[in-house]
C-alpha positions in Angstrom: 108.9 95.8 73.5 108.0 98.9 71.6 104.5 100.2 71.8 102.9 101.2 68.5 102.0 104.8 68.1 98.4 103.9 67.4 97.9 102.2 70.7 94.8 103.4 72.5 94.9 105.4 75.7 94.9 103.0 78.6 97.3 100.5 77.0 99.4 98.8 79.7 103.1 99.3 79.0 104.6 98.1 82.3 103.7 96.3 85.5 105.3 97.4 88.8 105.2 95.4 92.1 105.9 97.4 95.2 106.5 95.8 98.6 107.3 97.4 101.9 107.4 95.0 104.9 107.1 97.7 107.5 103.9 98.1 109.5 101.6 101.0 109.9 102.2 104.2 107.8 105.8 103.1 107.1 104.3 100.2 105.1 101.8 102.2 103.1 103.3 102.9 99.7 102.2 105.0 96.7 103.7 105.3 93.2 104.0 108.2 90.8 105.8 109.0 87.6 108.6 111.5 87.5 109.3 113.0 84.0 107.2 114.2 81.1 105.5 111.5 79.1 102.0 110.6 78.0 101.8 108.0 80.7 100.1 107.5 84.1 100.2 105.1 87.0 97.1 103.1 88.0 97.0 101.1 91.3 96.0 97.5 91.2 95.2 95.1 94.0 98.1 93.5 96.0 100.6 96.3 95.9 101.1 96.4 92.1 100.7 99.2 89.7 100.2 99.5 86.0 101.9 102.1 83.9 99.5 102.9 81.1 99.3 105.3 78.1 97.4 108.5 79.2 96.9 109.7 75.6 97.9 108.9 72.0 101.5 108.4 71.2 103.2 110.1 68.2 106.5 108.7 67.1 107.1 111.7 64.9 107.2 113.9 68.1 109.1 111.4 70.2 110.5 108.0 69.4 111.0 107.2 73.1 109.9 108.5 76.5 112.0 108.3 79.6 110.4 108.4 83.0 111.1 107.2 86.6 108.6 105.3 88.7 108.9 106.6 92.3 107.6 104.5 95.2 107.2 106.4 98.5 106.0 105.2 101.9 104.0 107.3 104.4 106.6 107.1 107.1 108.2 110.0 108.9 110.6 110.6 107.3 109.2 109.2 104.1 111.5 106.8 102.2 111.4 106.3 98.5 112.8 104.1 95.7 113.1 104.9 92.0 113.3 102.8 88.9 113.8 104.0 85.3 111.5 103.2 82.5 112.1 103.7 78.8 109.1 103.5 76.5 110.0 103.0 72.8 107.3 104.0 70.3 107.1 102.1 67.1 106.1 103.7 63.8 102.8 102.8 62.1 102.5 103.4 58.4 100.7 106.7 58.1 100.0 106.3 54.3 
């Protein structure tokens, strides 16, 4: 669903569940965003993460934002997985 451009910072735009059945460091996972967008990732209990708006959105500057969510374990060598996310920004009447 599109997110309105007047959504406040901290608005949840996606939920991501990460599961790595390995034990020890190989099972410890972190998530980050790859790409430029006014978004950030916040860890939640139980191996889930929230993708939230980090600042105000402006549809006149960008009607959509494309990023990748990258999950990486702490193993040696570290393994990772990537998922694409497209955030559509809806217009709010400025008049």
